[in-house]
C-alpha positions in Angstrom: 185.3 91.0 102.0 187.2 90.4 105.2 187.5 86.9 106.7 184.4 86.2 108.8 185.1 85.0 112.4 183.0 81.9 111.8 183.2 78.8 109.6 180.9 79.8 106.8 180.7 76.3 105.4 178.7 75.1 108.4 175.8 77.7 108.0 172.9 77.6 105.6 172.7 80.2 102.9 169.7 82.1 101.5 169.6 83.6 97.9 167.4 86.6 97.8 166.4 88.0 94.4 166.5 91.7 93.6 163.6 93.7 95.3 162.6 90.8 97.6 162.0 91.6 101.2 164.2 89.6 103.6 162.0 90.5 106.6 159.6 93.2 107.7 159.9 95.7 110.6 158.0 94.4 113.7 158.2 90.7 112.8 159.6 88.3 115.4 163.2 87.5 114.5 165.1 84.3 115.1 168.0 84.7 112.6 170.7 87.2 111.7 172.2 87.4 108.2 175.8 88.0 107.0 175.9 89.4 103.4 178.1 87.2 101.3 177.3 88.8 98.0 175.2 91.8 97.0 173.6 94.6 99.0 170.5 95.3 101.1 168.6 98.4 101.9 167.4 98.9 105.5 164.2 101.0 106.0 162.3 101.9 109.2 158.8 103.4 109.6 158.8 107.0 110.6 155.8 109.2 111.6 154.2 109.2 108.2 156.6 107.4 105.9 159.2 104.7 105.6 162.8 106.0 105.5 165.9 104.3 104.3 168.2 104.3 107.3 171.1 102.2 106.0 172.6 100.4 103.0 174.7 97.4 103.6 177.1 95.3 101.5 179.1 92.1 101.6 180.8 91.4 104.9 178.2 93.2 107.0 175.6 91.6 109.3 172.0 92.5 109.9 169.1 91.1 111.9 171.2 90.8 115.0 169.2 93.3 116.9 166.2 90.9 117.1 168.5 88.3 118.6 169.9 90.8 121.1 166.9 92.9 122.1 164.6 91.5 124.7 161.4 91.7 122.6 163.1 89.9 119.7 161.3 92.0 117.0 162.8 93.3 113.8 163.6 97.0 114.1 163.5 97.6 110.3 162.5 96.2 107.0 165.3 94.8 104.8 165.1 94.6 101.0 167.6 93.0 98.6 169.1 95.5 96.2 170.1 93.7 92.9 170.0 90.3 94.5 172.1 88.9 97.3 173.5 85.8 99.0 173.1 85.6 102.7 174.6 83.4 105.4 171.9 82.5 107.9 172.9 82.6 111.6 170.2 81.1 113.8 169.2 82.1 117.4 170.6 78.8 118.8 174.1 79.5 117.5 173.9 83.2 118.4 172.7 82.5 122.0 175.5 79.9 122.5 178.1 82.4 121.4 176.6 85.1 123.6 176.5 82.8 126.6 180.3 82.4 126.3 180.8 86.2 126.2 182.4 87.9 129.2 179.7 89.6 131.3 181.2 93.0 130.8 181.2 92.6 127.1 177.6 91.3 127.2 176.7 94.5 129.1 178.4 96.7 126.6 176.7 94.8 123.7 173.3 95.3 125.3 174.0 99.0 125.9 175.1 99.5 122.2 172.0 97.5 121.0 169.7 99.8 123.0 171.5 102.9 121.6 171.3 101.6 118.0 167.5 100.9 118.4 167.0 104.5 119.7 169.2 105.9 116.9 167.3 104.0 114.2 164.1 105.3 115.5 165.4 108.9 115.4 166.7 108.5 111.9 163.3 107.0 110.7 161.5 110.0 112.2 163.9 112.8 111.3 165.9 111.5 108.4 169.7 111.5 107.7 171.5 114.6 108.9 168.4 116.2 110.6 168.9 117.5 114.1 167.9 115.1 116.8 
């Protein structure tokens, strides 16, 4: 895993057993998570079924969309695959970091967030590789 750009010692950790749900789509979100060990599966509700839209491993972050998006809701359900250890990044820390960001970078981050939310919805409705 690459070196994270934060001092991991100062953040709480969460151990999630295999098969346990980290959070549900639609819930309000006030934390993001960095995967320190293990993997998670990300699933979003489509028209008639829930579809896996991503699988993530150590070094990746998830849950950040709820901290970036105005409505603050989870855009997908995340489940631990085989057990994982997560670094917990709370809204306060996240907001402080974003407040220090250059306005142009903040604008680009907001734009990318909106695009990702739209793309996740398309994948949930159409599936991987289907035409949009």
